[in-house]
N, CA, C and O atoms as CSV, one atom per row, in Angstrom:
chain,resi,resn,atom,element,x,y,z
A,1,MET,N,N,-24.067,20.396,26.467
A,1,MET,CA,C,-23.644,20.060,25.038
A,1,MET,C,C,-23.394,18.648,24.755
A,1,MET,O,O,-22.786,17.869,25.489
A,2,ASN,N,N,-24.007,18.351,23.437
A,2,ASN,CA,C,-23.960,16.880,23.110
A,2,ASN,C,C,-23.247,16.650,22.247
A,2,ASN,O,O,-23.715,16.970,21.155
A,3,PHE,N,N,-22.061,16.125,22.218
A,3,PHE,CA,C,-20.962,15.784,21.439
A,3,PHE,C,C,-20.819,14.412,20.927
A,3,PHE,O,O,-20.703,13.541,21.788
A,4,GLN,N,N,-20.804,14.025,19.608
A,4,GLN,CA,C,-20.682,12.765,19.168
A,4,GLN,C,C,-19.518,12.680,18.129
A,4,GLN,O,O,-19.468,13.432,17.156
A,5,LEU,N,N,-18.517,11.648,18.416
A,5,LEU,CA,C,-17.352,11.556,17.626
A,5,LEU,C,C,-17.664,10.820,16.348
A,5,LEU,O,O,-18.345,9.799,16.454
A,6,ASP,N,N,-17.251,11.208,15.138
A,6,ASP,CA,C,-17.447,10.426,13.908
A,6,ASP,C,C,-16.111,9.498,13.879
A,6,ASP,O,O,-15.032,9.893,13.437
A,7,THR,N,N,-16.292,8.517,14.289
A,7,THR,CA,C,-15.035,7.542,14.464
A,7,THR,C,C,-14.408,7.197,12.966
A,7,THR,O,O,-13.209,7.022,12.745
A,8,ILE,N,N,-15.461,7.137,11.997
A,8,ILE,CA,C,-15.126,6.643,10.605
A,8,ILE,C,C,-14.045,7.978,10.077
A,8,ILE,O,O,-12.918,7.904,9.588
A,9,ALA,N,N,-14.853,9.127,10.381
A,9,ALA,CA,C,-14.009,10.246,9.795
A,9,ALA,C,C,-12.636,10.528,10.470
A,9,ALA,O,O,-11.683,10.910,9.790
A,10,ILE,N,N,-12.536,10.325,11.890
A,10,ILE,CA,C,-11.315,10.403,12.515
A,10,ILE,C,C,-10.349,9.318,11.812
A,10,ILE,O,O,-9.287,9.606,11.259
A,11,LYS,N,N,-10.879,8.056,11.922
A,11,LYS,CA,C,-9.887,6.982,11.188
A,11,LYS,C,C,-9.383,7.426,9.756
A,11,LYS,O,O,-8.191,7.361,9.457
A,12,LYS,N,N,-10.335,7.871,8.906
A,12,LYS,CA,C,-10.020,8.542,7.606
A,12,LYS,C,C,-8.780,9.595,7.758
A,12,LYS,O,O,-7.713,9.524,7.149
A,13,ALA,N,N,-9.142,10.532,8.654
A,13,ALA,CA,C,-8.199,11.636,8.769
A,13,ALA,C,C,-6.893,11.257,9.159
A,13,ALA,O,O,-5.920,11.783,8.618
A,14,ALA,N,N,-6.749,10.261,10.184
A,14,ALA,CA,C,-5.567,9.661,10.663
A,14,ALA,C,C,-4.771,8.858,9.566
A,14,ALA,O,O,-3.542,8.886,9.505
A,15,MET,N,N,-5.517,8.190,8.764
A,15,MET,CA,C,-4.844,7.554,7.759
A,15,MET,C,C,-4.169,8.519,6.602
A,15,MET,O,O,-3.075,8.336,6.069
A,16,ILE,N,N,-4.984,9.459,6.380
A,16,ILE,CA,C,-4.340,10.660,5.555
A,16,ILE,C,C,-3.103,11.310,6.082
A,16,ILE,O,O,-2.127,11.489,5.354
A,17,ILE,N,N,-3.131,11.685,7.407
A,17,ILE,CA,C,-2.028,12.313,8.069
A,17,ILE,C,C,-0.801,11.209,7.997
A,17,ILE,O,O,0.308,11.512,7.557
A,18,ARG,N,N,-1.104,10.009,8.439
A,18,ARG,CA,C,-0.026,8.875,8.427
A,18,ARG,C,C,0.566,8.855,7.018
A,18,ARG,O,O,1.782,8.667,6.971
A,19,SER,N,N,-0.008,8.998,5.999
A,19,SER,CA,C,0.365,8.772,4.683
A,19,SER,C,C,1.480,9.825,4.276
A,19,SER,O,O,2.280,9.580,3.373
A,20,VAL,N,N,1.483,10.890,4.921
A,20,VAL,CA,C,2.362,11.756,4.463
A,20,VAL,C,C,3.645,11.905,5.677
A,20,VAL,O,O,4.764,12.368,5.457
A,21,ASN,N,N,3.156,11.398,6.943
A,21,ASN,CA,C,4.095,11.376,7.965
A,21,ASN,C,C,4.942,10.262,7.948
A,21,ASN,O,O,4.942,9.371,8.797
A,22,HIS,N,N,5.752,10.340,6.843
A,22,HIS,CA,C,6.745,9.157,6.718
A,22,HIS,C,C,7.952,9.645,5.983
A,22,HIS,O,O,7.759,10.297,4.957
A,23,LYS,N,N,9.190,9.404,6.388
A,23,LYS,CA,C,10.329,10.048,5.749
A,23,LYS,C,C,10.393,9.698,4.214
A,23,LYS,O,O,10.534,10.648,3.443
A,24,LEU,N,N,10.310,8.532,3.740
A,24,LEU,CA,C,10.449,8.115,2.541
A,24,LEU,C,C,9.258,8.738,1.616
A,24,LEU,O,O,9.494,9.173,0.488
A,25,ARG,N,N,8.200,8.739,2.089
A,25,ARG,CA,C,7.067,9.485,1.528
A,25,ARG,C,C,7.234,10.977,1.346
A,25,ARG,O,O,6.935,11.592,0.322
A,26,ASN,N,N,7.748,11.493,2.458
A,26,ASN,CA,C,8.145,12.944,2.321
A,26,ASN,C,C,9.206,13.207,1.043
A,26,ASN,O,O,9.216,14.166,0.272
A,27,SER,N,N,9.938,12.248,1.069
A,27,SER,CA,C,11.051,12.371,0.031
A,27,SER,C,C,10.511,12.312,-1.498
A,27,SER,O,O,10.918,12.981,-2.448
A,28,ILE,N,N,9.449,11.296,-1.481
A,28,ILE,CA,C,8.740,11.336,-2.678
A,28,ILE,C,C,7.892,12.468,-3.121
A,28,ILE,O,O,7.852,12.936,-4.260
A,29,ILE,N,N,7.221,12.850,-2.087
A,29,ILE,CA,C,6.483,14.162,-2.365
A,29,ILE,C,C,7.309,15.402,-2.799
A,29,ILE,O,O,6.889,16.174,-3.661
A,30,LYS,N,N,8.516,15.567,-2.158
A,30,LYS,CA,C,9.460,16.685,-2.584
A,30,LYS,C,C,10.178,16.446,-3.945
A,30,LYS,O,O,10.575,17.382,-4.639
A,31,LEU,N,N,10.310,15.232,-4.260
A,31,LEU,CA,C,10.921,14.959,-5.643
A,31,LEU,C,C,9.715,15.231,-6.746
A,31,LEU,O,O,9.878,15.863,-7.789
A,32,LEU,N,N,8.698,14.740,-6.390
A,32,LEU,CA,C,7.480,15.072,-7.401
A,32,LEU,C,C,7.221,16.615,-7.409
A,32,LEU,O,O,7.029,17.243,-8.450
A,33,LEU,N,N,7.232,17.108,-6.307
A,33,LEU,CA,C,6.937,18.718,-6.304
A,33,LEU,C,C,8.084,19.302,-7.138
A,33,LEU,O,O,7.795,20.201,-7.927
A,34,GLU,N,N,9.417,18.865,-7.043
A,34,GLU,CA,C,10.432,19.514,-7.813
A,34,GLU,C,C,10.396,19.296,-9.145
A,34,GLU,O,O,10.767,20.186,-9.910
A,35,ASN,N,N,9.937,18.062,-9.621
A,35,ASN,CA,C,9.718,17.435,-10.937
A,35,ASN,C,C,8.539,17.553,-11.710
A,35,ASN,O,O,8.591,17.353,-12.923
A,36,ASP,N,N,7.403,17.878,-11.103
A,36,ASP,CA,C,6.152,18.036,-11.625
A,36,ASP,C,C,5.538,16.620,-11.994
A,36,ASP,O,O,4.382,16.416,-11.624
A,37,LYS,N,N,6.147,15.715,-12.628
A,37,LYS,CA,C,5.613,14.354,-12.748
A,37,LYS,C,C,6.902,13.469,-13.162
A,37,LYS,O,O,7.869,13.871,-13.810
A,38,LEU,N,N,6.695,12.191,-12.648
A,38,LEU,CA,C,7.735,11.225,-12.824
A,38,LEU,C,C,7.137,9.905,-12.955
A,38,LEU,O,O,6.012,9.681,-12.507
A,39,THR,N,N,7.901,8.936,-13.603
A,39,THR,CA,C,7.186,7.477,-13.613
A,39,THR,C,C,7.990,6.899,-12.438
A,39,THR,O,O,8.934,7.410,-11.836
A,40,VAL,N,N,7.284,5.505,-12.224
A,40,VAL,CA,C,8.091,4.913,-11.027
A,40,VAL,C,C,9.395,4.827,-11.192
A,40,VAL,O,O,10.142,5.198,-10.288
A,41,THR,N,N,9.857,4.351,-12.309
A,41,THR,CA,C,11.215,3.981,-12.808
A,41,THR,C,C,12.014,5.254,-12.371
A,41,THR,O,O,12.924,5.111,-11.555
A,42,GLU,N,N,11.759,6.327,-12.805
A,42,GLU,CA,C,12.482,7.730,-12.345
A,42,GLU,C,C,12.491,7.934,-10.898
A,42,GLU,O,O,13.482,8.429,-10.360
A,43,ILE,N,N,11.485,7.597,-10.246
A,43,ILE,CA,C,11.370,7.725,-8.676
A,43,ILE,C,C,12.344,6.943,-8.106
A,43,ILE,O,O,13.250,7.425,-7.426
A,44,PHE,N,N,12.208,5.602,-8.365
A,44,PHE,CA,C,13.172,4.759,-7.659
A,44,PHE,C,C,14.567,4.843,-8.031
A,44,PHE,O,O,15.393,4.436,-7.215
A,45,ILE,N,N,14.965,5.322,-9.170
A,45,ILE,CA,C,16.226,5.611,-9.530
A,45,ILE,C,C,16.897,6.704,-8.954
A,45,ILE,O,O,18.014,6.600,-8.447
A,46,LYS,N,N,16.252,7.751,-9.014
A,46,LYS,CA,C,16.605,9.059,-8.257
A,46,LYS,C,C,16.563,8.864,-6.638
A,46,LYS,O,O,17.350,9.554,-5.990
A,47,LEU,N,N,15.815,8.091,-6.036
A,47,LEU,CA,C,15.971,8.052,-4.513
A,47,LEU,C,C,16.567,6.761,-4.094
A,47,LEU,O,O,16.542,6.402,-2.917
A,48,ARG,N,N,17.179,5.961,-5.176
A,48,ARG,CA,C,17.937,4.699,-4.968
A,48,ARG,C,C,17.254,3.795,-4.116
A,48,ARG,O,O,17.734,3.388,-3.058
A,49,LEU,N,N,16.193,3.487,-4.539
A,49,LEU,CA,C,15.279,2.436,-3.851
A,49,LEU,C,C,14.974,1.306,-4.792
A,49,LEU,O,O,15.129,1.354,-6.013
A,50,GLU,N,N,14.509,0.245,-4.077
A,50,GLU,CA,C,13.800,-0.834,-4.742
A,50,GLU,C,C,12.549,-0.372,-5.518
A,50,GLU,O,O,11.787,0.488,-5.076
A,51,GLN,N,N,12.390,-0.977,-6.664
A,51,GLN,CA,C,11.185,-0.571,-7.310
A,51,GLN,C,C,9.943,-0.970,-6.507
A,51,GLN,O,O,9.011,-0.170,-6.435
A,52,SER,N,N,9.871,-2.256,-5.849
A,52,SER,CA,C,8.748,-2.439,-4.818
A,52,SER,C,C,8.620,-1.578,-3.942
A,52,SER,O,O,7.479,-1.276,-3.594
A,53,VAL,N,N,9.593,-1.033,-3.426
A,53,VAL,CA,C,9.350,-0.044,-2.052
A,53,VAL,C,C,8.964,1.152,-2.584
A,53,VAL,O,O,8.115,1.746,-1.918
A,54,ALA,N,N,9.390,1.763,-3.741
A,54,ALA,CA,C,8.757,2.899,-4.335
A,54,ALA,C,C,7.392,2.704,-4.654
A,54,ALA,O,O,6.621,3.602,-4.318
A,55,SER,N,N,6.927,1.688,-5.249
A,55,SER,CA,C,5.607,1.267,-5.694
A,55,SER,C,C,4.732,1.309,-4.651
A,55,SER,O,O,3.640,1.866,-4.758
A,56,GLN,N,N,5.175,0.672,-3.460
A,56,GLN,CA,C,4.418,0.645,-2.301
A,56,GLN,C,C,4.106,1.951,-1.526
A,56,GLN,O,O,3.001,2.181,-1.036
A,57,HIS,N,N,5.109,2.740,-1.459
A,57,HIS,CA,C,4.889,4.040,-1.035
A,57,HIS,C,C,3.828,4.995,-1.799
A,57,HIS,O,O,2.927,5.631,-1.252
A,58,LEU,N,N,4.127,4.960,-3.177
A,58,LEU,CA,C,3.483,5.670,-4.151
A,58,LEU,C,C,1.863,5.043,-4.029
A,58,LEU,O,O,0.938,5.856,-4.026
A,59,SER,N,N,1.627,3.835,-3.949
A,59,SER,CA,C,0.341,3.467,-3.650
A,59,SER,C,C,-0.466,4.002,-2.518
A,59,SER,O,O,-1.665,4.263,-2.611
A,60,ILE,N,N,0.289,4.159,-1.394
A,60,ILE,CA,C,-0.251,4.561,-0.083
A,60,ILE,C,C,-0.491,6.230,-0.508
A,60,ILE,O,O,-1.531,6.804,-0.188
A,61,LEU,N,N,0.328,6.741,-1.074
A,61,LEU,CA,C,0.082,8.227,-1.315
A,61,LEU,C,C,-1.123,8.590,-2.425
A,61,LEU,O,O,-1.808,9.612,-2.391
A,62,ARG,N,N,-1.222,7.516,-3.418
A,62,ARG,CA,C,-2.158,7.382,-4.111
A,62,ARG,C,C,-3.880,7.331,-3.505
A,62,ARG,O,O,-4.860,8.051,-3.697
A,63,ARG,N,N,-3.641,6.150,-2.741
A,63,ARG,CA,C,-4.927,5.855,-1.984
A,63,ARG,C,C,-5.511,7.124,-1.008
A,63,ARG,O,O,-6.690,7.390,-0.774
A,64,SER,N,N,-4.385,7.763,-0.558
A,64,SER,CA,C,-4.835,8.999,0.255
A,64,SER,C,C,-5.102,10.161,-0.425
A,64,SER,O,O,-5.453,11.152,0.215
A,65,GLY,N,N,-4.983,10.202,-1.726
A,65,GLY,CA,C,-5.258,11.396,-2.547
A,65,GLY,C,C,-4.160,12.195,-2.738
A,65,GLY,O,O,-4.355,13.166,-3.469
A,66,PHE,N,N,-2.986,12.046,-2.253
A,66,PHE,CA,C,-1.770,13.068,-2.475
A,66,PHE,C,C,-1.168,12.922,-3.551
A,66,PHE,O,O,-0.622,13.898,-4.066
A,67,ALA,N,N,-1.119,11.577,-4.191
A,67,ALA,CA,C,-0.304,11.460,-5.565
A,67,ALA,C,C,-1.567,11.086,-6.446
A,67,ALA,O,O,-2.577,10.532,-6.011
A,68,GLU,N,N,-1.347,11.476,-7.745
A,68,GLU,CA,C,-2.256,11.358,-8.697
A,68,GLU,C,C,-1.451,10.516,-10.163
A,68,GLU,O,O,-0.241,10.617,-10.361
A,69,THR,N,N,-2.221,9.853,-10.915
A,69,THR,CA,C,-1.549,9.279,-11.969
A,69,THR,C,C,-2.125,9.831,-13.240
A,69,THR,O,O,-3.251,10.325,-13.283
A,70,THR,N,N,-1.226,9.723,-14.397
A,70,THR,CA,C,-1.840,10.077,-15.762
A,70,THR,C,C,-0.869,8.887,-16.762
A,70,THR,O,O,0.272,8.459,-16.586
A,71,ARG,N,N,-1.710,8.655,-17.655
A,71,ARG,CA,C,-0.985,7.760,-18.579
A,71,ARG,C,C,-0.669,8.461,-19.979
A,71,ARG,O,O,-1.491,9.057,-20.675
A,72,GLU,N,N,0.662,8.275,-20.249
A,72,GLU,CA,C,0.892,8.841,-21.547
A,72,GLU,C,C,1.578,7.733,-22.261
A,72,GLU,O,O,2.643,7.271,-21.851
A,73,GLY,N,N,0.899,7.254,-23.459
A,73,GLY,CA,C,1.377,6.002,-23.894
A,73,GLY,C,C,1.415,4.817,-23.148
A,73,GLY,O,O,0.399,4.382,-22.606
A,74,LYS,N,N,2.555,4.231,-23.072
A,74,LYS,CA,C,2.875,2.967,-22.016
A,74,LYS,C,C,3.382,3.547,-20.681
A,74,LYS,O,O,3.467,2.778,-19.723
A,75,ASN,N,N,3.681,4.677,-20.560
A,75,ASN,CA,C,4.112,5.156,-19.246
A,75,ASN,C,C,2.976,5.793,-18.515
A,75,ASN,O,O,2.065,6.470,-18.992
A,76,ILE,N,N,3.225,5.405,-17.079
A,76,ILE,CA,C,2.311,6.116,-16.079
A,76,ILE,C,C,3.089,7.060,-15.267
A,76,ILE,O,O,4.122,6.703,-14.699
A,77,TYR,N,N,2.626,8.248,-15.195
A,77,TYR,CA,C,3.285,9.224,-14.445
A,77,TYR,C,C,2.789,9.640,-13.283
A,77,TYR,O,O,1.566,9.773,-13.345
A,78,TYR,N,N,3.304,9.928,-12.125
A,78,TYR,CA,C,2.939,10.324,-10.841
A,78,TYR,C,C,3.103,11.835,-10.714
A,78,TYR,O,O,4.061,12.416,-11.223
A,79,SER,N,N,2.183,12.435,-10.049
A,79,SER,CA,C,2.339,13.823,-9.808
A,79,SER,C,C,1.616,14.019,-8.457
A,79,SER,O,O,0.912,13.106,-8.024
A,80,ILE,N,N,1.777,15.292,-7.706
A,80,ILE,CA,C,1.318,15.529,-6.382
A,80,ILE,C,C,-0.154,16.221,-6.578
A,80,ILE,O,O,-0.301,17.147,-7.375
A,81,ASN,N,N,-0.889,15.868,-6.042
A,81,ASN,CA,C,-2.328,16.806,-5.858
A,81,ASN,C,C,-2.159,17.952,-5.121
A,81,ASN,O,O,-2.679,17.981,-4.005
A,82,LYS,N,N,-1.461,19.022,-5.561
A,82,LYS,CA,C,-1.190,20.006,-4.879
A,82,LYS,C,C,-2.427,20.648,-4.043
A,82,LYS,O,O,-2.169,21.070,-2.916
A,83,GLU,N,N,-3.542,20.730,-4.453
A,83,GLU,CA,C,-4.790,21.094,-3.623
A,83,GLU,C,C,-4.909,20.364,-2.564
A,83,GLU,O,O,-5.158,20.994,-1.536
A,84,LYS,N,N,-4.801,19.090,-2.464
A,84,LYS,CA,C,-4.946,17.989,-1.356
A,84,LYS,C,C,-3.879,18.357,-0.310
A,84,LYS,O,O,-4.141,18.500,0.885
A,85,LEU,N,N,-2.723,18.491,-0.819
A,85,LEU,CA,C,-1.514,18.805,0.055
A,85,LEU,C,C,-1.828,20.120,0.757
A,85,LEU,O,O,-1.823,20.100,1.988
A,86,ALA,N,N,-2.076,21.154,0.185
A,86,ALA,CA,C,-2.389,22.424,0.706
A,86,ALA,C,C,-3.741,22.499,1.807
A,86,ALA,O,O,-3.853,23.255,2.772
A,87,SER,N,N,-4.480,21.708,1.439
A,87,SER,CA,C,-5.597,21.562,2.457
A,87,SER,C,C,-5.377,20.855,3.675
A,87,SER,O,O,-5.868,21.197,4.752
A,88,ILE,N,N,-4.668,19.908,3.507
A,88,ILE,CA,C,-4.150,19.209,4.781
A,88,ILE,C,C,-3.090,20.049,5.462
A,88,ILE,O,O,-2.926,19.940,6.677
A,89,GLN,N,N,-2.411,20.827,4.781
A,89,GLN,CA,C,-1.246,21.551,5.502
A,89,GLN,C,C,-2.160,22.597,6.225
A,89,GLN,O,O,-1.862,22.884,7.384
A,90,SER,N,N,-3.163,23.146,5.689
A,90,SER,CA,C,-3.837,24.182,6.288
A,90,SER,C,C,-4.690,23.679,7.494
A,90,SER,O,O,-4.915,24.428,8.444
A,91,ILE,N,N,-5.180,22.354,7.443
A,91,ILE,CA,C,-5.981,21.829,8.538
A,91,ILE,C,C,-4.772,21.600,9.655
A,91,ILE,O,O,-4.923,22.025,10.801
A,92,VAL,N,N,-3.791,21.034,9.327
A,92,VAL,CA,C,-2.817,20.670,10.432
A,92,VAL,C,C,-2.317,22.067,10.985
A,92,VAL,O,O,-2.166,22.172,12.202
A,93,LEU,N,N,-2.066,23.085,10.206
A,93,LEU,CA,C,-1.467,24.315,10.760
A,93,LEU,C,C,-2.686,24.988,11.753
A,93,LEU,O,O,-2.354,25.610,12.762
A,94,ASN,N,N,-3.876,24.843,11.449
A,94,ASN,CA,C,-4.925,25.270,12.144
A,94,ASN,C,C,-5.152,24.439,13.529
A,94,ASN,O,O,-5.500,24.979,14.579
A,95,LEU,N,N,-4.950,23.318,13.403
A,95,LEU,CA,C,-4.981,22.330,14.646
A,95,LEU,C,C,-3.661,22.790,15.627
A,95,LEU,O,O,-3.854,22.935,16.834
A,96,ILE,N,N,-2.644,22.956,15.181
A,96,ILE,CA,C,-1.640,23.367,15.897
A,96,ILE,C,C,-1.931,24.763,16.488
A,96,ILE,O,O,-1.705,24.874,17.693
A,97,GLU,N,N,-2.365,25.772,15.874
A,97,GLU,CA,C,-2.616,27.120,16.395
A,97,GLU,C,C,-3.705,26.967,17.377
A,97,GLU,O,O,-3.642,27.669,18.386
A,98,ASP,N,N,-4.772,26.092,17.221
A,98,ASP,CA,C,-5.787,26.004,18.334
A,98,ASP,C,C,-5.070,25.087,19.569
A,98,ASP,O,O,-5.564,25.182,20.692
A,99,TYR,N,N,-4.198,24.423,19.410
A,99,TYR,CA,C,-3.512,23.652,20.490
A,99,TYR,C,C,-2.709,24.847,21.250
A,99,TYR,O,O,-2.903,25.107,22.437
A,100,LYS,N,N,-1.845,25.497,20.478
A,100,LYS,CA,C,-1.027,26.656,21.173
A,100,LYS,C,C,-1.914,27.476,21.926
A,100,LYS,O,O,-1.527,27.846,23.034
A,101,ALA,N,N,-3.239,27.886,21.445
A,101,ALA,CA,C,-3.995,28.768,22.117
A,101,ALA,C,C,-4.787,28.425,23.428
A,101,ALA,O,O,-5.298,29.261,24.173
A,102,LYS,N,N,-4.808,26.995,23.600
A,102,LYS,CA,C,-5.221,26.519,24.797
A,102,LYS,C,C,-4.161,26.402,25.890
A,102,LYS,O,O,-4.467,25.977,27.004
């Protein structure tokens, strides 16, 4: 059996998993799921964060595809890409099941 690792794909997958494997980012995801969409200001006020900290973590979520932005007038709203979140959850659950089976 000839098996070749796709190191670029593995690095991308690791980055995606790391992006949601953080306490603060989990809080942001939960908050956005509860509220559908929020501005950065609403997020940092509700979570009692510095604006720069909220922006940094939102940027990580956006780059990994978990957060999406929409502009309404002068406001930019963040929301969760629920399809992406569900697909990653499914992949992780399958990996856990495979691990348990071995």
